[in-house]
Backbone as XML, in Angstrom:
<?xml version="1.0"?>
<chain id="A" units="angstrom">
  <residue number="1" name="UNK">
    <atom name="N" x="-72.635" y="66.397" z="146.025"/>
    <atom name="CA" x="-73.680" y="67.249" z="145.488"/>
    <atom name="C" x="-73.062" y="68.112" z="144.384"/>
  </residue>
  <residue number="2" name="UNK">
    <atom name="N" x="-73.764" y="68.243" z="143.275"/>
    <atom name="CA" x="-73.268" y="69.077" z="142.192"/>
    <atom name="C" x="-73.131" y="70.513" z="142.664"/>
  </residue>
  <residue number="3" name="UNK">
    <atom name="N" x="-72.115" y="71.190" z="142.105"/>
    <atom name="CA" x="-71.824" y="72.557" z="142.527"/>
    <atom name="C" x="-73.026" y="73.491" z="142.351"/>
  </residue>
  <residue number="4" name="UNK">
    <atom name="N" x="-73.721" y="73.420" z="141.217"/>
    <atom name="CA" x="-74.854" y="74.319" z="140.987"/>
    <atom name="C" x="-76.011" y="73.997" z="141.926"/>
  </residue>
  <residue number="5" name="UNK">
    <atom name="N" x="-76.241" y="72.706" z="142.219"/>
    <atom name="CA" x="-77.285" y="72.326" z="143.155"/>
    <atom name="C" x="-76.935" y="72.787" z="144.561"/>
  </residue>
  <residue number="6" name="UNK">
    <atom name="N" x="-75.669" y="72.646" z="144.945"/>
    <atom name="CA" x="-75.229" y="73.092" z="146.261"/>
    <atom name="C" x="-75.436" y="74.594" z="146.414"/>
  </residue>
  <residue number="7" name="UNK">
    <atom name="N" x="-75.096" y="75.374" z="145.380"/>
    <atom name="CA" x="-75.315" y="76.824" z="145.437"/>
    <atom name="C" x="-76.792" y="77.155" z="145.576"/>
  </residue>
  <residue number="8" name="UNK">
    <atom name="N" x="-77.639" y="76.399" z="144.861"/>
    <atom name="CA" x="-79.078" y="76.650" z="144.937"/>
    <atom name="C" x="-79.591" y="76.364" z="146.347"/>
  </residue>
  <residue number="9" name="UNK">
    <atom name="N" x="-79.122" y="75.278" z="146.955"/>
    <atom name="CA" x="-79.528" y="74.947" z="148.319"/>
    <atom name="C" x="-79.056" y="76.031" z="149.280"/>
  </residue>
  <residue number="10" name="UNK">
    <atom name="N" x="-77.807" y="76.475" z="149.147"/>
    <atom name="CA" x="-77.300" y="77.544" z="150.001"/>
    <atom name="C" x="-78.082" y="78.834" z="149.790"/>
  </residue>
  <residue number="11" name="UNK">
    <atom name="N" x="-78.417" y="79.128" z="148.550"/>
    <atom name="CA" x="-79.170" y="80.350" z="148.259"/>
    <atom name="C" x="-80.521" y="80.329" z="148.948"/>
  </residue>
  <residue number="12" name="UNK">
    <atom name="N" x="-81.203" y="79.188" z="148.928"/>
    <atom name="CA" x="-82.485" y="79.083" z="149.605"/>
    <atom name="C" x="-82.323" y="79.182" z="151.114"/>
  </residue>
  <residue number="13" name="UNK">
    <atom name="N" x="-81.272" y="78.571" z="151.640"/>
    <atom name="CA" x="-81.048" y="78.576" z="153.084"/>
    <atom name="C" x="-80.713" y="79.965" z="153.608"/>
  </residue>
  <residue number="14" name="UNK">
    <atom name="N" x="-80.107" y="80.806" z="152.782"/>
    <atom name="CA" x="-79.641" y="82.111" z="153.241"/>
    <atom name="C" x="-80.369" y="83.252" z="152.548"/>
  </residue>
  <residue number="15" name="UNK">
    <atom name="N" x="-81.668" y="83.168" z="152.522"/>
    <atom name="CA" x="-82.477" y="84.291" z="152.061"/>
    <atom name="C" x="-82.416" y="84.532" z="150.574"/>
  </residue>
  <residue number="16" name="UNK">
    <atom name="N" x="-82.109" y="83.531" z="149.785"/>
    <atom name="CA" x="-82.162" y="83.665" z="148.339"/>
    <atom name="C" x="-80.899" y="84.212" z="147.703"/>
  </residue>
  <residue number="17" name="UNK">
    <atom name="N" x="-79.782" y="84.280" z="148.427"/>
    <atom name="CA" x="-78.569" y="84.767" z="147.790"/>
    <atom name="C" x="-77.452" y="83.763" z="147.945"/>
  </residue>
  <residue number="18" name="UNK">
    <atom name="N" x="-76.511" y="83.856" z="147.068"/>
    <atom name="CA" x="-75.305" y="83.044" z="147.143"/>
    <atom name="C" x="-74.128" y="83.956" z="146.885"/>
  </residue>
  <residue number="19" name="UNK">
    <atom name="N" x="-73.187" y="83.977" z="147.806"/>
    <atom name="CA" x="-72.017" y="84.833" z="147.631"/>
    <atom name="C" x="-70.999" y="84.218" z="146.688"/>
  </residue>
  <residue number="20" name="UNK">
    <atom name="N" x="-71.320" y="83.117" z="146.051"/>
    <atom name="CA" x="-70.400" y="82.491" z="145.121"/>
    <atom name="C" x="-70.254" y="83.288" z="143.832"/>
  </residue>
  <residue number="21" name="UNK">
    <atom name="N" x="-71.191" y="84.145" z="143.535"/>
    <atom name="CA" x="-71.140" y="84.934" z="142.313"/>
    <atom name="C" x="-70.028" y="85.971" z="142.411"/>
  </residue>
  <residue number="22" name="UNK">
    <atom name="N" x="-69.324" y="86.166" z="141.315"/>
    <atom name="CA" x="-68.185" y="87.078" z="141.302"/>
    <atom name="C" x="-68.588" y="88.515" z="141.618"/>
  </residue>
  <residue number="23" name="UNK">
    <atom name="N" x="-69.822" y="88.908" z="141.294"/>
    <atom name="CA" x="-70.255" y="90.285" z="141.500"/>
    <atom name="C" x="-70.583" y="90.578" z="142.961"/>
  </residue>
  <residue number="24" name="UNK">
    <atom name="N" x="-70.673" y="89.556" z="143.808"/>
    <atom name="CA" x="-71.022" y="89.752" z="145.206"/>
    <atom name="C" x="-69.766" y="89.606" z="146.055"/>
  </residue>
  <residue number="25" name="UNK">
    <atom name="N" x="-69.242" y="90.742" z="146.526"/>
    <atom name="CA" x="-68.002" y="90.730" z="147.290"/>
    <atom name="C" x="-68.092" y="91.672" z="148.481"/>
  </residue>
  <residue number="26" name="UNK">
    <atom name="N" x="-67.238" y="91.428" z="149.455"/>
    <atom name="CA" x="-67.095" y="92.312" z="150.596"/>
    <atom name="C" x="-65.626" y="92.693" z="150.728"/>
  </residue>
  <residue number="27" name="UNK">
    <atom name="N" x="-65.387" y="93.879" z="151.285"/>
    <atom name="CA" x="-64.004" y="94.333" z="151.449"/>
    <atom name="C" x="-63.942" y="95.427" z="152.503"/>
  </residue>
  <residue number="28" name="UNK">
    <atom name="N" x="-62.720" y="95.725" z="152.917"/>
    <atom name="CA" x="-62.477" y="96.860" z="153.801"/>
    <atom name="C" x="-62.133" y="98.056" z="152.929"/>
  </residue>
  <residue number="29" name="UNK">
    <atom name="N" x="-62.890" y="99.140" z="153.050"/>
    <atom name="CA" x="-62.530" y="100.379" z="152.373"/>
    <atom name="C" x="-61.444" y="101.089" z="153.172"/>
  </residue>
  <residue number="30" name="UNK">
    <atom name="N" x="-61.430" y="100.835" z="154.488"/>
    <atom name="CA" x="-60.473" y="101.466" z="155.395"/>
    <atom name="C" x="-60.438" y="100.654" z="156.683"/>
  </residue>
  <residue number="31" name="UNK">
    <atom name="N" x="-59.329" y="100.397" z="157.298"/>
    <atom name="CA" x="-57.952" y="100.716" z="156.901"/>
    <atom name="C" x="-57.447" y="99.715" z="155.861"/>
  </residue>
  <residue number="32" name="UNK">
    <atom name="N" x="-56.304" y="100.017" z="155.318"/>
    <atom name="CA" x="-55.669" y="99.122" z="154.342"/>
    <atom name="C" x="-55.009" y="97.960" z="155.072"/>
  </residue>
  <residue number="33" name="UNK">
    <atom name="N" x="-54.910" y="96.848" z="154.394"/>
    <atom name="CA" x="-54.202" y="95.691" z="154.945"/>
    <atom name="C" x="-52.762" y="96.102" z="155.247"/>
  </residue>
  <residue number="34" name="UNK">
    <atom name="N" x="-52.285" y="95.790" z="156.440"/>
    <atom name="CA" x="-50.923" y="96.115" z="156.840"/>
    <atom name="C" x="-50.755" y="97.501" z="157.431"/>
  </residue>
  <residue number="35" name="UNK">
    <atom name="N" x="-51.847" y="98.253" z="157.560"/>
    <atom name="CA" x="-51.773" y="99.631" z="158.065"/>
    <atom name="C" x="-51.383" y="99.674" z="159.538"/>
  </residue>
  <residue number="36" name="UNK">
    <atom name="N" x="-50.725" y="100.767" z="159.909"/>
    <atom name="CA" x="-50.488" y="101.092" z="161.309"/>
    <atom name="C" x="-51.444" y="102.225" z="161.650"/>
  </residue>
  <residue number="37" name="UNK">
    <atom name="N" x="-52.236" y="102.023" z="162.715"/>
    <atom name="CA" x="-53.287" y="102.977" z="163.065"/>
    <atom name="C" x="-53.162" y="103.386" z="164.525"/>
  </residue>
  <residue number="38" name="UNK">
    <atom name="N" x="-53.723" y="104.524" z="164.851"/>
    <atom name="CA" x="-53.812" y="104.988" z="166.238"/>
    <atom name="C" x="-55.229" y="104.708" z="166.721"/>
  </residue>
  <residue number="39" name="UNK">
    <atom name="N" x="-55.356" y="104.252" z="167.955"/>
    <atom name="CA" x="-56.669" y="103.933" z="168.500"/>
    <atom name="C" x="-57.273" y="105.167" z="169.164"/>
  </residue>
  <residue number="40" name="UNK">
    <atom name="N" x="-58.570" y="105.430" z="168.952"/>
    <atom name="CA" x="-59.489" y="104.655" z="168.125"/>
    <atom name="C" x="-59.250" y="104.941" z="166.639"/>
  </residue>
  <residue number="41" name="UNK">
    <atom name="N" x="-59.634" y="103.979" z="165.800"/>
    <atom name="CA" x="-59.466" y="104.137" z="164.355"/>
    <atom name="C" x="-60.768" y="103.791" z="163.651"/>
  </residue>
  <residue number="42" name="UNK">
    <atom name="N" x="-60.914" y="104.352" z="162.451"/>
    <atom name="CA" x="-62.133" y="104.150" z="161.677"/>
    <atom name="C" x="-61.995" y="102.895" z="160.820"/>
  </residue>
  <residue number="43" name="UNK">
    <atom name="N" x="-63.048" y="102.076" z="160.838"/>
    <atom name="CA" x="-63.160" y="100.919" z="159.958"/>
    <atom name="C" x="-64.344" y="101.183" z="159.048"/>
  </residue>
  <residue number="44" name="UNK">
    <atom name="N" x="-64.114" y="101.085" z="157.736"/>
    <atom name="CA" x="-65.188" y="101.259" z="156.750"/>
    <atom name="C" x="-65.348" y="99.956" z="155.985"/>
  </residue>
  <residue number="45" name="UNK">
    <atom name="N" x="-66.600" y="99.478" z="155.923"/>
    <atom name="CA" x="-66.928" y="98.237" z="155.237"/>
    <atom name="C" x="-67.483" y="98.539" z="153.846"/>
  </residue>
  <residue number="46" name="UNK">
    <atom name="N" x="-67.206" y="97.661" z="152.902"/>
    <atom name="CA" x="-67.757" y="97.801" z="151.559"/>
    <atom name="C" x="-68.361" y="96.464" z="151.134"/>
  </residue>
  <residue number="47" name="UNK">
    <atom name="N" x="-69.432" y="96.550" z="150.382"/>
    <atom name="CA" x="-70.082" y="95.359" z="149.836"/>
    <atom name="C" x="-70.529" y="95.691" z="148.418"/>
  </residue>
  <residue number="48" name="UNK">
    <atom name="N" x="-70.400" y="94.716" z="147.538"/>
    <atom name="CA" x="-70.788" y="94.900" z="146.150"/>
    <atom name="C" x="-71.712" y="93.762" z="145.748"/>
  </residue>
  <residue number="49" name="UNK">
    <atom name="N" x="-72.775" y="94.088" z="145.037"/>
    <atom name="CA" x="-73.695" y="93.070" z="144.543"/>
    <atom name="C" x="-74.785" y="92.705" z="145.537"/>
  </residue>
  <residue number="50" name="UNK">
    <atom name="N" x="-74.787" y="93.356" z="146.697"/>
    <atom name="CA" x="-75.815" y="93.136" z="147.711"/>
    <atom name="C" x="-76.109" y="94.464" z="148.386"/>
  </residue>
  <residue number="51" name="UNK">
    <atom name="N" x="-77.139" y="94.467" z="149.215"/>
    <atom name="CA" x="-77.531" y="95.688" z="149.910"/>
    <atom name="C" x="-77.429" y="95.487" z="151.422"/>
  </residue>
  <residue number="52" name="UNK">
    <atom name="N" x="-76.926" y="96.491" z="152.105"/>
    <atom name="CA" x="-76.842" y="96.453" z="153.566"/>
    <atom name="C" x="-78.210" y="96.818" z="154.132"/>
  </residue>
  <residue number="53" name="UNK">
    <atom name="N" x="-78.716" y="95.943" z="155.015"/>
    <atom name="CA" x="-79.996" y="96.154" z="155.690"/>
    <atom name="C" x="-79.819" y="95.817" z="157.163"/>
  </residue>
  <residue number="54" name="UNK">
    <atom name="N" x="-80.654" y="96.360" z="158.034"/>
    <atom name="CA" x="-80.541" y="96.070" z="159.470"/>
    <atom name="C" x="-80.842" y="94.605" z="159.790"/>
  </residue>
  <residue number="55" name="UNK">
    <atom name="N" x="-80.358" y="94.178" z="160.940"/>
    <atom name="CA" x="-80.670" y="92.840" z="161.433"/>
    <atom name="C" x="-82.182" y="92.685" z="161.492"/>
  </residue>
  <residue number="56" name="UNK">
    <atom name="N" x="-82.649" y="91.495" z="161.205"/>
    <atom name="CA" x="-84.081" y="91.222" z="161.179"/>
    <atom name="C" x="-84.658" y="91.255" z="159.783"/>
  </residue>
  <residue number="57" name="UNK">
    <atom name="N" x="-84.045" y="92.012" z="158.877"/>
    <atom name="CA" x="-84.512" y="92.084" z="157.494"/>
    <atom name="C" x="-83.972" y="90.875" z="156.742"/>
  </residue>
  <residue number="58" name="UNK">
    <atom name="N" x="-84.855" y="90.021" z="156.275"/>
    <atom name="CA" x="-84.451" y="88.796" z="155.581"/>
    <atom name="C" x="-84.696" y="88.886" z="154.079"/>
  </residue>
  <residue number="59" name="UNK">
    <atom name="N" x="-84.718" y="90.093" z="153.532"/>
    <atom name="CA" x="-84.885" y="90.265" z="152.091"/>
    <atom name="C" x="-83.735" y="89.612" z="151.346"/>
  </residue>
  <residue number="60" name="UNK">
    <atom name="N" x="-84.006" y="89.150" z="150.136"/>
    <atom name="CA" x="-82.972" y="88.546" z="149.293"/>
    <atom name="C" x="-81.887" y="89.568" z="148.992"/>
  </residue>
  <residue number="61" name="UNK">
    <atom name="N" x="-80.670" y="89.089" z="148.882"/>
    <atom name="CA" x="-79.505" y="89.914" z="148.528"/>
    <atom name="C" x="-79.228" y="91.019" z="149.535"/>
  </residue>
  <residue number="62" name="UNK">
    <atom name="N" x="-79.468" y="90.740" z="150.820"/>
    <atom name="CA" x="-79.200" y="91.726" z="151.865"/>
    <atom name="C" x="-78.485" y="91.082" z="153.049"/>
  </residue>
  <residue number="63" name="UNK">
    <atom name="N" x="-77.955" y="91.933" z="153.906"/>
    <atom name="CA" x="-77.305" y="91.476" z="155.128"/>
    <atom name="C" x="-76.680" y="92.656" z="155.842"/>
  </residue>
  <residue number="64" name="UNK">
    <atom name="N" x="-75.879" y="92.359" z="156.854"/>
    <atom name="CA" x="-75.195" y="93.413" z="157.592"/>
    <atom name="C" x="-73.809" y="92.919" z="158.004"/>
  </residue>
  <residue number="65" name="UNK">
    <atom name="N" x="-72.986" y="93.855" z="158.442"/>
    <atom name="CA" x="-71.578" y="93.581" z="158.731"/>
    <atom name="C" x="-71.334" y="93.171" z="160.178"/>
  </residue>
  <residue number="66" name="UNK">
    <atom name="N" x="-70.262" y="92.401" z="160.343"/>
    <atom name="CA" x="-69.734" y="92.022" z="161.656"/>
    <atom name="C" x="-68.219" y="92.149" z="161.561"/>
  </residue>
  <residue number="67" name="UNK">
    <atom name="N" x="-67.584" y="92.504" z="162.652"/>
    <atom name="CA" x="-66.130" y="92.597" z="162.696"/>
    <atom name="C" x="-65.631" y="91.626" z="163.758"/>
  </residue>
  <residue number="68" name="UNK">
    <atom name="N" x="-64.772" y="90.725" z="163.344"/>
    <atom name="CA" x="-64.214" y="89.714" z="164.233"/>
    <atom name="C" x="-62.772" y="90.104" z="164.533"/>
  </residue>
  <residue number="69" name="UNK">
    <atom name="N" x="-62.462" y="90.235" z="165.815"/>
    <atom name="CA" x="-61.124" y="90.624" z="166.247"/>
    <atom name="C" x="-60.320" y="89.354" z="166.526"/>
  </residue>
  <residue number="70" name="UNK">
    <atom name="N" x="-59.211" y="89.201" z="165.790"/>
    <atom name="CA" x="-58.306" y="88.049" z="165.944"/>
    <atom name="C" x="-59.026" y="86.713" z="165.814"/>
  </residue>
  <residue number="71" name="UNK">
    <atom name="N" x="-59.904" y="86.628" z="164.833"/>
    <atom name="CA" x="-60.626" y="85.386" z="164.580"/>
    <atom name="C" x="-60.821" y="85.167" z="163.093"/>
  </residue>
  <residue number="72" name="UNK">
    <atom name="N" x="-61.340" y="84.012" z="162.769"/>
    <atom name="CA" x="-61.539" y="83.622" z="161.375"/>
    <atom name="C" x="-62.992" y="83.819" z="160.951"/>
  </residue>
  <residue number="73" name="UNK">
    <atom name="N" x="-63.234" y="83.666" z="159.653"/>
    <atom name="CA" x="-64.597" y="83.753" z="159.151"/>
    <atom name="C" x="-65.440" y="82.638" z="159.774"/>
  </residue>
  <residue number="74" name="UNK">
    <atom name="N" x="-66.724" y="82.868" z="159.779"/>
    <atom name="CA" x="-67.687" y="81.927" z="160.345"/>
    <atom name="C" x="-68.235" y="81.070" z="159.202"/>
  </residue>
  <residue number="75" name="UNK">
    <atom name="N" x="-68.362" y="79.769" z="159.438"/>
    <atom name="CA" x="-68.897" y="78.867" z="158.416"/>
    <atom name="C" x="-70.276" y="79.330" z="157.965"/>
  </residue>
  <residue number="76" name="UNK">
    <atom name="N" x="-70.561" y="79.127" z="156.677"/>
    <atom name="CA" x="-71.855" y="79.495" z="156.123"/>
    <atom name="C" x="-72.979" y="78.828" z="156.904"/>
  </residue>
  <residue number="77" name="UNK">
    <atom name="N" x="-73.975" y="79.620" z="157.271"/>
    <atom name="CA" x="-75.135" y="79.119" z="157.983"/>
    <atom name="C" x="-75.023" y="79.184" z="159.494"/>
  </residue>
  <residue number="78" name="UNK">
    <atom name="N" x="-73.798" y="79.311" z="160.016"/>
    <atom name="CA" x="-73.626" y="79.414" z="161.466"/>
    <atom name="C" x="-73.865" y="80.849" z="161.912"/>
  </residue>
  <residue number="79" name="UNK">
    <atom name="N" x="-74.395" y="81.004" z="163.112"/>
    <atom name="CA" x="-74.653" y="82.334" z="163.651"/>
    <atom name="C" x="-73.360" y="82.971" z="164.143"/>
  </residue>
  <residue number="80" name="UNK">
    <atom name="N" x="-73.246" y="84.268" z="163.925"/>
    <atom name="CA" x="-72.104" y="85.019" z="164.431"/>
    <atom name="C" x="-72.309" y="85.185" z="165.939"/>
  </residue>
  <residue number="81" name="UNK">
    <atom name="N" x="-71.327" y="84.761" z="166.749"/>
    <atom name="CA" x="-71.485" y="84.877" z="168.210"/>
    <atom name="C" x="-71.637" y="86.328" z="168.671"/>
  </residue>
  <residue number="82" name="UNK">
    <atom name="N" x="-72.246" y="86.499" z="169.823"/>
    <atom name="CA" x="-72.361" y="87.802" z="170.474"/>
    <atom name="C" x="-71.379" y="87.802" z="171.639"/>
  </residue>
  <residue number="83" name="UNK">
    <atom name="N" x="-70.175" y="88.361" z="171.429"/>
    <atom name="CA" x="-69.187" y="88.484" z="172.501"/>
    <atom name="C" x="-68.243" y="89.633" z="172.177"/>
  </residue>
  <residue number="84" name="UNK">
    <atom name="N" x="-67.253" y="89.844" z="173.034"/>
    <atom name="CA" x="-66.373" y="91.012" z="172.893"/>
    <atom name="C" x="-65.460" y="90.965" z="171.667"/>
  </residue>
  <residue number="85" name="UNK">
    <atom name="N" x="-65.307" y="89.813" z="171.032"/>
    <atom name="CA" x="-64.451" y="89.730" z="169.839"/>
    <atom name="C" x="-65.254" y="89.649" z="168.543"/>
  </residue>
  <residue number="86" name="UNK">
    <atom name="N" x="-66.580" y="89.630" z="168.633"/>
    <atom name="CA" x="-67.461" y="89.605" z="167.468"/>
    <atom name="C" x="-68.378" y="90.822" z="167.553"/>
  </residue>
  <residue number="87" name="UNK">
    <atom name="N" x="-68.002" y="91.880" z="166.852"/>
    <atom name="CA" x="-68.757" y="93.133" z="166.906"/>
    <atom name="C" x="-69.852" y="93.123" z="165.849"/>
  </residue>
  <residue number="88" name="UNK">
    <atom name="N" x="-71.079" y="93.408" z="166.255"/>
    <atom name="CA" x="-72.239" y="93.380" z="165.364"/>
    <atom name="C" x="-72.624" y="94.795" z="164.960"/>
  </residue>
  <residue number="89" name="UNK">
    <atom name="N" x="-72.939" y="94.954" z="163.684"/>
    <atom name="CA" x="-73.393" y="96.239" z="163.155"/>
    <atom name="C" x="-74.794" y="96.049" z="162.578"/>
  </residue>
  <residue number="90" name="UNK">
    <atom name="N" x="-75.697" y="95.606" z="163.452"/>
    <atom name="CA" x="-77.044" y="95.216" z="163.074"/>
    <atom name="C" x="-77.984" y="96.350" z="162.728"/>
  </residue>
  <residue number="91" name="UNK">
    <atom name="N" x="-77.539" y="97.584" z="162.881"/>
    <atom name="CA" x="-78.371" y="98.720" z="162.459"/>
    <atom name="C" x="-78.099" y="99.069" z="160.997"/>
  </residue>
  <residue number="92" name="UNK">
    <atom name="N" x="-77.204" y="98.294" z="160.377"/>
    <atom name="CA" x="-76.867" y="98.551" z="158.979"/>
    <atom name="C" x="-75.703" y="99.503" z="158.809"/>
  </residue>
  <residue number="93" name="UNK">
    <atom name="N" x="-74.906" y="99.681" z="159.859"/>
    <atom name="CA" x="-73.763" y="100.589" z="159.769"/>
    <atom name="C" x="-72.745" y="100.079" z="158.739"/>
  </residue>
  <residue number="94" name="UNK">
    <atom name="N" x="-72.109" y="101.023" z="158.066"/>
    <atom name="CA" x="-71.061" y="100.678" z="157.103"/>
    <atom name="C" x="-69.701" y="101.196" z="157.541"/>
  </residue>
  <residue number="95" name="UNK">
    <atom name="N" x="-69.650" y="101.813" z="158.716"/>
    <atom name="CA" x="-68.373" y="102.225" z="159.295"/>
    <atom name="C" x="-68.518" y="102.315" z="160.808"/>
  </residue>
  <residue number="96" name="UNK">
    <atom name="N" x="-67.362" y="102.259" z="161.483"/>
    <atom name="CA" x="-67.368" y="102.296" z="162.942"/>
    <atom name="C" x="-66.019" y="102.769" z="163.453"/>
  </residue>
  <residue number="97" name="UNK">
    <atom name="N" x="-66.019" y="103.330" z="164.666"/>
    <atom name="CA" x="-64.798" y="103.651" z="165.382"/>
    <atom name="C" x="-64.461" y="102.436" z="166.245"/>
  </residue>
  <residue number="98" name="UNK">
    <atom name="N" x="-63.239" y="101.942" z="166.123"/>
    <atom name="CA" x="-62.818" y="100.763" z="166.879"/>
    <atom name="C" x="-61.678" y="101.168" z="167.801"/>
  </residue>
  <residue number="99" name="UNK">
    <atom name="N" x="-61.803" y="100.778" z="169.062"/>
    <atom name="CA" x="-60.779" y="101.099" z="170.057"/>
    <atom name="C" x="-60.131" y="99.796" z="170.517"/>
  </residue>
  <residue number="100" name="UNK">
    <atom name="N" x="-58.823" y="99.682" z="170.261"/>
    <atom name="CA" x="-58.062" y="98.504" z="170.666"/>
    <atom name="C" x="-56.752" y="98.940" z="171.301"/>
  </residue>
  <residue number="101" name="UNK">
    <atom name="N" x="-56.244" y="98.191" z="172.279"/>
    <atom name="CA" x="-54.942" y="98.518" z="172.853"/>
    <atom name="C" x="-53.826" y="98.278" z="171.830"/>
  </residue>
  <residue number="102" name="UNK">
    <atom name="N" x="-52.652" y="98.851" z="172.040"/>
    <atom name="CA" x="-51.536" y="98.645" z="171.104"/>
    <atom name="C" x="-51.260" y="97.161" z="170.889"/>
  </residue>
  <residue number="103" name="UNK">
    <atom name="N" x="-50.915" y="96.837" z="169.640"/>
    <atom name="CA" x="-50.594" y="95.453" z="169.296"/>
    <atom name="C" x="-50.915" y="95.153" z="167.850"/>
  </residue>
  <residue number="104" name="UNK">
    <atom name="N" x="-50.696" y="93.909" z="167.470"/>
    <atom name="CA" x="-50.994" y="93.435" z="166.115"/>
    <atom name="C" x="-52.323" y="92.700" z="166.137"/>
  </residue>
  <residue number="105" name="UNK">
    <atom name="N" x="-53.164" y="92.982" z="165.136"/>
    <atom name="CA" x="-54.505" y="92.415" z="165.093"/>
    <atom name="C" x="-54.848" y="91.891" z="163.710"/>
  </residue>
  <residue number="106" name="UNK">
    <atom name="N" x="-55.611" y="90.802" z="163.720"/>
    <atom name="CA" x="-56.248" y="90.295" z="162.508"/>
    <atom name="C" x="-57.706" y="90.720" z="162.608"/>
  </residue>
  <residue number="107" name="UNK">
    <atom name="N" x="-58.184" y="91.457" z="161.598"/>
    <atom name="CA" x="-59.571" y="91.915" z="161.557"/>
    <atom name="C" x="-60.285" y="91.175" z="160.426"/>
  </residue>
  <residue number="108" name="UNK">
    <atom name="N" x="-61.344" y="90.477" z="160.760"/>
    <atom name="CA" x="-62.121" y="89.753" z="159.762"/>
    <atom name="C" x="-63.519" y="90.343" z="159.706"/>
  </residue>
  <residue number="109" name="UNK">
    <atom name="N" x="-63.878" y="90.843" z="158.543"/>
    <atom name="CA" x="-65.220" y="91.357" z="158.323"/>
    <atom name="C" x="-66.067" y="90.198" z="157.817"/>
  </residue>
  <residue number="110" name="UNK">
    <atom name="N" x="-67.216" y="89.975" z="158.471"/>
    <atom name="CA" x="-68.111" y="88.886" z="158.094"/>
    <atom name="C" x="-69.485" y="89.445" z="157.764"/>
  </residue>
  <residue number="111" name="UNK">
    <atom name="N" x="-69.945" y="89.208" z="156.553"/>
    <atom name="CA" x="-71.289" y="89.624" z="156.156"/>
    <atom name="C" x="-72.244" y="88.488" z="156.511"/>
  </residue>
  <residue number="112" name="UNK">
    <atom name="N" x="-73.412" y="88.835" z="157.032"/>
    <atom name="CA" x="-74.383" y="87.825" z="157.452"/>
    <atom name="C" x="-75.791" y="88.318" z="157.164"/>
  </residue>
  <residue number="113" name="UNK">
    <atom name="N" x="-76.730" y="87.387" z="157.123"/>
    <atom name="CA" x="-78.116" y="87.751" z="156.831"/>
    <atom name="C" x="-78.787" y="88.406" z="158.040"/>
  </residue>
  <residue number="114" name="UNK">
    <atom name="N" x="-80.055" y="88.699" z="157.917"/>
    <atom name="CA" x="-80.780" y="89.400" z="158.966"/>
    <atom name="C" x="-80.901" y="88.643" z="160.272"/>
  </residue>
  <residue number="115" name="UNK">
    <atom name="N" x="-80.640" y="87.339" z="160.245"/>
    <atom name="CA" x="-80.675" y="86.515" z="161.458"/>
    <atom name="C" x="-79.265" y="86.261" z="161.987"/>
  </residue>
  <residue number="116" name="UNK">
    <atom name="N" x="-78.283" y="87.028" z="161.512"/>
    <atom name="CA" x="-76.875" y="86.917" z="161.908"/>
    <atom name="C" x="-76.254" y="85.585" z="161.465"/>
  </residue>
  <residue number="117" name="UNK">
    <atom name="N" x="-76.830" y="84.947" z="160.449"/>
    <atom name="CA" x="-76.270" y="83.707" z="159.921"/>
    <atom name="C" x="-75.263" y="84.065" z="158.839"/>
  </residue>
  <residue number="118" name="UNK">
    <atom name="N" x="-74.048" y="83.588" z="159.021"/>
    <atom name="CA" x="-72.927" y="83.922" z="158.160"/>
    <atom name="C" x="-73.143" y="83.465" z="156.716"/>
  </residue>
  <residue number="119" name="UNK">
    <atom name="N" x="-72.620" y="84.268" z="155.790"/>
    <atom name="CA" x="-72.559" y="83.864" z="154.392"/>
    <atom name="C" x="-71.255" y="83.110" z="154.119"/>
  </residue>
  <residue number="120" name="UNK">
    <atom name="N" x="-70.510" y="82.812" z="155.148"/>
    <atom name="CA" x="-69.310" y="81.989" z="155.010"/>
    <atom name="C" x="-68.105" y="82.759" z="154.526"/>
  </residue>
  <residue number="121" name="UNK">
    <atom name="N" x="-67.090" y="82.003" z="154.147"/>
    <atom name="CA" x="-65.822" y="82.581" z="153.730"/>
    <atom name="C" x="-65.984" y="83.507" z="152.526"/>
  </residue>
  <residue number="122" name="UNK">
    <atom name="N" x="-66.923" y="83.193" z="151.635"/>
    <atom name="CA" x="-67.152" y="84.056" z="150.470"/>
    <atom name="C" x="-67.672" y="85.432" z="150.874"/>
  </residue>
  <residue number="123" name="UNK">
    <atom name="N" x="-68.268" y="85.533" z="152.066"/>
    <atom name="CA" x="-68.795" y="86.802" z="152.565"/>
    <atom name="C" x="-67.913" y="87.413" z="153.625"/>
  </residue>
  <residue number="124" name="UNK">
    <atom name="N" x="-66.613" y="87.115" z="153.553"/>
    <atom name="CA" x="-65.707" y="87.674" z="154.544"/>
    <atom name="C" x="-64.424" y="88.179" z="153.890"/>
  </residue>
  <residue number="125" name="UNK">
    <atom name="N" x="-63.737" y="89.017" z="154.625"/>
    <atom name="CA" x="-62.443" y="89.549" z="154.186"/>
    <atom name="C" x="-61.606" y="89.773" z="155.426"/>
  </residue>
  <residue number="126" name="UNK">
    <atom name="N" x="-60.332" y="89.405" z="155.377"/>
    <atom name="CA" x="-59.436" y="89.565" z="156.514"/>
    <atom name="C" x="-58.282" y="90.476" z="156.164"/>
  </residue>
  <residue number="127" name="UNK">
    <atom name="N" x="-57.956" y="91.373" z="157.090"/>
    <atom name="CA" x="-56.774" y="92.225" z="156.968"/>
    <atom name="C" x="-56.027" y="92.172" z="158.295"/>
  </residue>
  <residue number="128" name="UNK">
    <atom name="N" x="-54.794" y="92.658" z="158.269"/>
    <atom name="CA" x="-53.979" y="92.775" z="159.477"/>
    <atom name="C" x="-53.639" y="94.222" z="159.697"/>
  </residue>
  <residue number="129" name="UNK">
    <atom name="N" x="-53.718" y="94.679" z="160.957"/>
    <atom name="CA" x="-53.340" y="96.045" z="161.298"/>
    <atom name="C" x="-52.493" y="96.035" z="162.559"/>
  </residue>
  <residue number="130" name="UNK">
    <atom name="N" x="-51.706" y="97.081" z="162.698"/>
    <atom name="CA" x="-50.930" y="97.308" z="163.919"/>
    <atom name="C" x="-51.482" y="98.548" z="164.575"/>
  </residue>
  <residue number="131" name="UNK">
    <atom name="N" x="-51.854" y="98.427" z="165.843"/>
    <atom name="CA" x="-52.331" y="99.588" z="166.607"/>
    <atom name="C" x="-51.159" y="100.088" z="167.422"/>
  </residue>
  <residue number="132" name="UNK">
    <atom name="N" x="-50.825" y="101.381" z="167.228"/>
    <atom name="CA" x="-49.668" y="101.931" z="167.950"/>
    <atom name="C" x="-50.067" y="102.576" z="169.251"/>
  </residue>
</chain>
């Protein structure tokens, strides 16, 4: 499938947006990659080129954040699981207090649409932190 056609199909499937555009990005505002933190610690999510909306809102160019503990991004179109390692911020939160026992962690932020369907790797960012 041609790249532009594939993006158009993905855009229709995911509420009219495609995270392939350079202006649409997600990132961690806090903590920094490689940070050592004390539990509980604050996690701040950032998104550019889209708007954060609560779960259930399927407006174009919108979604909400999820935090995956020691896991990878979710394939585009797949639902983010509801379990202890996949934290949902379906009220539209852009920050949270996270409590983890001491150790090394991979934190993956996953942006998803109002139905919790992932925007894929383009809508995710991974950092590593050490909890002391």
